TORKE-743421 format. One line per 8 residues: number of its first residue (from 1); their letters; for each residue x, y, z of N, C-alpha, C. Coordinates in steps of 0.001 Angstrom, whole numbers, plus 500000, padded with zeros to 6 digits. Each point is the difference from the previous one (the first is absolute). Layout:
N
NUM	A	X,Y,Z,X,Y,Z,X,Y,Z | ...
END
This chain:
202
1	XXXXXXXX	075829,851812,876165,500541,500569,500975,499793,501566,500303 | 500015,499973,501428,499914,501307,500728,501144,500944,499544 | 499312,501044,500220,500892,501618,499698,500398,500025,501674 | 501108,500789,499516,500241,500336,501727,500655,501422,499870 | 499226,500509,500803,500185,501775,500034,500714,500103,501016 | 501073,500965,500223,499987,500599,501400,499991,501560,499985 | 499333,499902,501194,499011,501352,500210,501015,500938,501082 | 500130,501626,499627,500856,500806,501292,499659,501077,499458
9	XXXXXXXX	500358,500476,501369,499642,501748,500213,500514,500341,500901 | 500652,501504,500064,500099,500538,501635,498814,499753,500630 | 500543,500525,501496,498793,500068,501002,499081,501105,500070 | 498977,499839,499864,498835,501040,499699,499769,500142,498219 | 500305,498913,499310,499856,500107,498744,498804,499596,499422 | 499205,499279,500726,498862,499170,499690,500232,498849,499373 | 500922,499120,500376,500161,498347,499702,499170,499400,500747 | 499478,499804,501138,499288,499665,500336,498483,499407,499445
17	XXXXXXXX	499287,501821,499903,498920,499611,499487,500124,499568,498017 | 501578,500003,499835,499305,499071,498384,500479,498628,500285 | 500816,499647,501026,500038,498776,499766,498453,499116,500868 | 499177,500768,500561,498526,499330,500627,499483,500185,498626 | 500036,500973,499164,499298,500248,498580,500050,498570,499076 | 501338,499991,499872,500214,498801,499386,499542,498422,500183 | 500068,499724,501607,499854,498950,500709,498388,499821,499680 | 499555,501409,499713,498274,499844,500055,499672,499362,498573
25	XXXXXXXX	500709,500565,498962,499886,499400,498650,500527,498292,499974 | 500815,499619,501086,500233,498560,500205,501474,499662,499884 | 500694,500929,500501,501440,499823,499617,500290,499231,501373 | 500825,499414,500258,500731,499477,501187,501046,500768,500433 | 499815,500623,500924,500807,501322,500561,501216,499310,501446 | 501225,499974,499585,500941,499517,501461,500253,501050,500185 | 500132,500552,501686,500196,501059,500518,501138,499761,500394 | 501260,500560,499667,501316,499919,500461,500071,500187,501392
33	XXXXXXXX	499503,501803,500468,499765,500357,501068,499590,498950,501031 | 498519,499186,499654,499145,499887,500804,500900,498521,500583 | 500544,499303,498824,501002,498948,500639,500901,500268,500729 | 500813,500720,499966,500866,500691,500721,499553,500288,501463 | 499131,500610,499782,499136,500387,501560,499869,498580,500739 | 499317,498985,499259,499390,498989,500454,501630,498858,500880 | 501041,500341,499208,501167,499298,500379,500450,500492,501489 | 499773,501278,500612,500128,500403,500987,499032,500318,501094
41	XXXXXXXX	498562,499658,499448,498787,500201,501039,500447,498771,501209 | 498909,499796,500945,500149,498969,501085,500224,499040,499411 | 500861,499151,500363,500405,498573,499607,500610,499931,498637 | 500264,501537,499520,500328,499940,498374,501734,499015,499974 | 500323,499459,498972,501041,498881,499741,501168,501311,500078 | 499816,501098,499908,501539,500741,500120,500313,500457,501130 | 499212,499677,501088,500576,500633,501405,500726,499085,500582 | 500022,499040,500300,501562,499289,500326,500974,500706,499611
49	XXXXXXXX	500153,499896,498871,501327,500625,499273,500193,501322,500268 | 499111,500623,499918,499892,501596,500338,500646,500032,501603 | 499483,499159,501227,500354,500008,500977,501285,499721,500441 | 500519,499063,499182,501080,499501,499936,501118,501223,499246 | 499819,500732,499106,501265,500795,499269,499561,501546,500837 | 498874,500481,500623,500072,500889,500505,499485,500468,501357 | 499716,498793,500568,499860,499931,501313,498259,499882,500344 | 499718,499172,501151,498510,499624,500230,498950,501685,500406
57	XXXXXXXX	500859,500950,500145,499124,501197,500041,499431,500431,499262 | 500740,499481,498624,498773,500725,498616,498944,499057,500001 | 499685,499089,500554,498665,499489,500004,499228,500868,501308 | 498725,500337,499370,499019,500521,501033,499649,499173,501162 | 499275,500663,501057,498933,499034,500827,499127,499335,499442 | 499711,500434,498856,498890,499274,499009,500156,498501,499361 | 501277,500082,500233,500961,498632,499010,500217,500372,498589 | 499544,501505,499577,500398,500216,498560,501420,500753,499707
65	XXXXXXXX	500367,500351,498984,501149,500942,500041,499574,501194,500462 | 500869,500821,500706,500005,501180,500585,500530,500867,498828 | 498728,500457,499241,500390,500510,498457,500989,501439,500590 | 499350,500552,500375,500245,501173,500722,501709,500583,500234 | 500350,498608,501159,501387,500064,500228,500980,499256,498538 | 499281,499345,499292,501085,499368,498890,500286,501445,498839 | 498760,500467,499973,499835,501330,499288,500938,500726,499977 | 500277,499958,501297,501046,501163,500302,501332,499434,500326
73	XXXXXXXX	500327,498890,499881,501065,499410,499820,500766,499928,498388 | 499076,499410,499391,500484,499781,498803,500015,501635,498822 | 498997,501030,500882,500020,501377,499197,501399,500669,500051 | 500791,499457,501081,501192,500902,500226,501288,498871,499323 | 499857,498875,500307,501141,498880,499609,499135,499222,498777 | 501455,499783,499167,499540,499638,498920,500499,498433,500325 | 501013,499564,500570,500378,498833,500351,498727,499407,500785 | 499153,500243,501017,499195,499744,500375,498884,499564,499001
81	XXXXXXXX	499862,501052,499098,498371,499691,499055,500417,498979,499262 | 501413,499747,499561,500701,498721,499004,499576,498656,500484 | 500575,500085,501588,499571,499039,500957,498374,499418,500036 | 499398,500899,500218,498289,499726,500108,499551,499504,498461 | 500040,500701,499024,500162,499517,498761,500431,498511,499557 | 501185,499875,500625,500421,498325,499732,499057,499294,500540 | 499697,500167,500957,499090,499200,500950,498504,499988,499216 | 499235,501052,499590,498879,499988,499715,499726,499583,498712
89	XXXXXXXX	500835,500752,499136,499726,499677,498352,499814,498518,499799 | 500961,499003,500261,499516,498997,499347,498793,499388,500585 | 499705,500357,501159,498723,499488,500645,498925,500390,499167 | 499958,501751,499336,498839,500247,499105,500326,499465,498721 | 501154,499856,499642,500199,499075,498526,499010,498569,499934 | 500299,499653,501135,499628,498552,499879,498356,499904,500160 | 499431,500539,500706,498725,500375,500112,499243,500519,498707 | 500891,501311,499147,499621,500465,499155,499992,498945,498866
97	XXXXXXXX	500868,498880,499677,499755,498873,499401,498920,499382,500503 | 500020,499598,500699,498733,499489,500482,498414,500396,499313 | 499934,500939,500579,498660,500823,499276,500107,500273,498717 | 501076,500203,499268,499854,499662,498604,499929,499001,499305 | 500553,498977,500597,499504,498554,499590,498930,499593,499904 | 499413,500286,501522,498295,499617,500481,499089,500857,498633 | 500422,501560,500256,499413,500308,498739,499841,499484,498483 | 501035,500023,499396,500253,498977,498784,498818,498611,499962
105	XXXXXXXX	500260,499504,501041,499321,498689,500247,498544,500182,499809 | 499747,501162,500664,498474,500417,500230,499421,500869,498588 | 500923,499701,498719,499738,500488,498894,499941,501589,499603 | 500898,500956,500834,499668,501404,499952,500706,500491,498962 | 499172,501035,499068,500827,500154,499065,501152,501460,500210 | 499646,500621,501003,501034,500741,500471,500111,500121,501480 | 501592,500127,499823,500290,499957,501773,500821,501356,499861 | 499712,500820,501195,500369,500853,500251,501179,500237,501161
113	XXXXXXXX	501033,500362,500075,500652,499944,501008,499996,501572,500677 | 499672,500590,501163,499969,500885,500362,501168,500676,501077 | 501053,500309,499236,501476,499953,500706,500101,501670,500306 | 499880,500600,501008,500044,501553,500001,501375,500251,499638 | 501528,498950,500236,501314,500511,499625,500534,499499,498756 | 498957,499503,499205,500128,499048,498627,501138,500576,499628 | 500178,501427,499756,501308,500438,499251,501624,500164,501029 | 499137,500167,501061,501842,499927,501144,500239,498610,499763
121	XXXXXXXX	499131,498866,499942,500793,498925,500198,500544,499791,498280 | 500011,500402,499427,500983,499536,498818,499751,499219,499475 | 500669,498912,499328,499713,498806,499209,498994,498831,501105 | 500142,500075,501180,499364,498726,500796,498544,500542,499459 | 499459,500433,500045,498567,500313,499522,499524,499984,498859 | 500917,500951,498905,500051,500246,498706,500054,498530,499238 | 500689,499273,500615,500416,498736,499066,498394,498916,500253 | 499246,500737,500802,498969,498798,500404,498780,500336,499048
129	XXXXXXXX	499740,501020,499035,498954,500766,499595,500233,500072,498805 | 498791,499789,499149,500097,500452,498908,499660,501569,499198 | 499333,500526,500856,500261,501652,499919,499631,500942,501501 | 500532,500921,499887,499597,500881,501415,499203,500954,499350 | 499185,500060,501121,498834,501245,499932,500747,500793,501191 | 499973,501674,499888,500278,500844,500262,498811,500806,500565 | 499569,500577,501449,498918,500790,500111,500829,501256,500510 | 500157,501113,498858,500313,500836,500538,499360,501273,500324
137	XXXXXXXX	500446,501183,500551,499559,501156,500510,501335,501065,500679 | 499619,501340,499974,501063,500741,500283,500304,500127,501643 | 501448,499851,500178,500230,499776,501228,499136,501086,501118 | 499661,501048,499548,499404,500966,500590,498538,499478,500694 | 499537,499349,499051,498824,499245,500114,499715,499040,500996 | 501298,499376,499898,500367,498374,501002,499942,500797,501317 | 500666,500799,500069,500201,500947,501792,498962,500189,500214 | 498973,500749,499441,498696,500551,500725,499381,498755,499812
145	XXXXXXXX	499609,498812,499085,498943,498944,500585,500426,499231,501111 | 501530,500012,500184,500397,498943,501454,499898,501139,501053 | 500193,500966,499666,499743,501148,501715,498753,499538,500206 | 498855,500387,499074,498493,499770,500202,499889,498983,500831 | 500721,498831,499026,499160,498797,500367,500798,499350,501207 | 501200,500194,499975,500888,499385,501712,499849,500678,501176 | 499811,501751,499371,500334,500798,501012,501047,500093,500432 | 501340,499600,499028,501660,500364,500230,500017,501673,499691
153	XXXXXXXX	501355,500493,500626,500364,501228,499437,500384,499827,498825 | 500319,501057,499707,500529,499978,498704,501750,499777,499697 | 500219,500193,500722,501480,499556,500420,500419,498391,499680 | 499308,499606,500814,499676,498481,500189,499741,499229,498448 | 499194,500905,499704,499199,499116,498672,501618,500225,498914 | 500286,501107,499964,501252,500893,498903,500973,498403,500567 | 500204,499880,501018,500946,498941,500458,499944,498501,499249 | 498914,499900,499957,499128,498269,499729,500306,500325,498359
161	XXXXXXXX	499881,501093,499284,499782,500103,498890,501407,499720,499431 | 501018,500704,500823,501489,500167,499907,500595,498611,499878 | 499431,499158,500607,500581,498663,500181,499284,499084,498794 | 499480,500349,498901,499192,499200,499265,500804,500310,498769 | 499598,499518,498800,500346,500260,499070,499367,501414,499060 | 500458,500401,499503,499642,501386,499543,499212,499762,498758 | 499065,501170,499963,499250,500130,498784,500530,499327,498644 | 501000,500626,499533,500497,499490,498888,500501,498749,499925
169	XXXXXXXX	500624,499568,501143,500410,499085,500007,499056,498683,499860 | 498642,499991,500162,498577,499088,500120,499870,500149,498579 | 500023,501340,499442,499257,500142,498651,500813,499436,498842 | 501707,499950,500571,500947,499560,499099,499645,498059,499964 | 499483,499680,501502,499645,498469,499616,498692,499525,499707 | 499398,500750,499399,498534,499709,499625,499743,499448,498890 | 499166,498979,499648,499558,499725,498777,498766,500799,499830 | 499206,500181,500888,498693,501057,500052,500017,500748,501144
177	XXXXXXXX	499198,500694,499656,499834,501485,500945,498690,500331,500452 | 499591,499686,501221,498652,500722,500169,499690,501423,500861 | 499995,500924,499366,500009,501570,500782,499005,500037,500895 | 500307,500461,501166,499172,500311,501330,500373,501205,500723 | 500143,501002,499326,500291,501452,500808,498602,500499,500052 | 500910,501211,500480,498795,500950,500199,498960,500085,498835 | 498825,500502,500612,498658,499427,498936,499794,498958,499396 | 500450,498457,500313,499473,499045,499453,498992,499944,501298
185	XXXXXXXX	498900,499545,499324,499256,499407,501619,499851,498541,499805 | 499384,499462,501303,500423,498652,500038,499221,498831,499041 | 498673,500828,499628,499712,499217,498901,500395,499916,498913 | 500658,500954,499397,501113,500059,498803,500773,498687,500134 | 500739,500208,501019,500955,499239,500463,499677,498583,499943 | 499216,499812,500557,499089,498485,499994,499736,499508,498671 | 499396,500815,498892,499458,500202,498902,501611,499461,499102 | 500782,500337,500110,501551,500183,499530,500576,498279,500379
193	XXXXXXXX	500019,500261,501181,500142,498283,500664,498993,499159,499075 | 498962,500117,499929,499384,498723,499200,499990,500315,498596 | 500637,500767,499277,500560,500253,498721,501152,498790,500196 | 500874,500250,500659,501294,499063,500166,499457,498421,500075 | 499051,500026,500862,499451,498319,500180,499662,499238,498523 | 499204,501139,499534,499340,499944,498861,501213,499366,498846 | 501228,500655,499998,500642,499891,498983,500721,498158,500021 | 500067,499912,501274,499953,498498,499885,499234,498756,500695
201	XX	498712,500819,498652,499166,499018,500133,499080,499629,501012 | 499837,501093,501564,499126,500148,500808,499114,500797,499948
END
């Protein structure tokens, strides 16, 4: 029987590095963000419903979702955000289930659901997994990493963090925590992730 592990962490926490390290040890990683992006890419299955709900202007000249325009609309309008989620979430859930069953059929011992907003989603994700692994670090470290990585101003990064679960909320939802704060090297983080994989027999 495959173990189902939910992996989450705030922006700049190092969650993607942990997911990659677990994958290297043989875990099947199901990336909810990547699935969501595919739904709104060129010819993505969510596009017709988005165009109907928000207008054809939300579809860019390249035939994909105009992410900047949509981000601006949903950031200031909870009703718009809920309408968008009602379109995308069922599609993401169906593709997640498809990938999950394919990995189980392939005999994978550990399935990792990489979900940035796992805590924010409440019971919807928590009920799907056996355990939740949180990649944790200090908010100030997150801000500095994202500013350096994405070239964003501090105020914009703080806005993004403000829209996510707090550090305390994520830690409260965790069954296990990998700390990746200031002073933790990339090699240390990867080694710690490999220990998690070993605990699941990988």
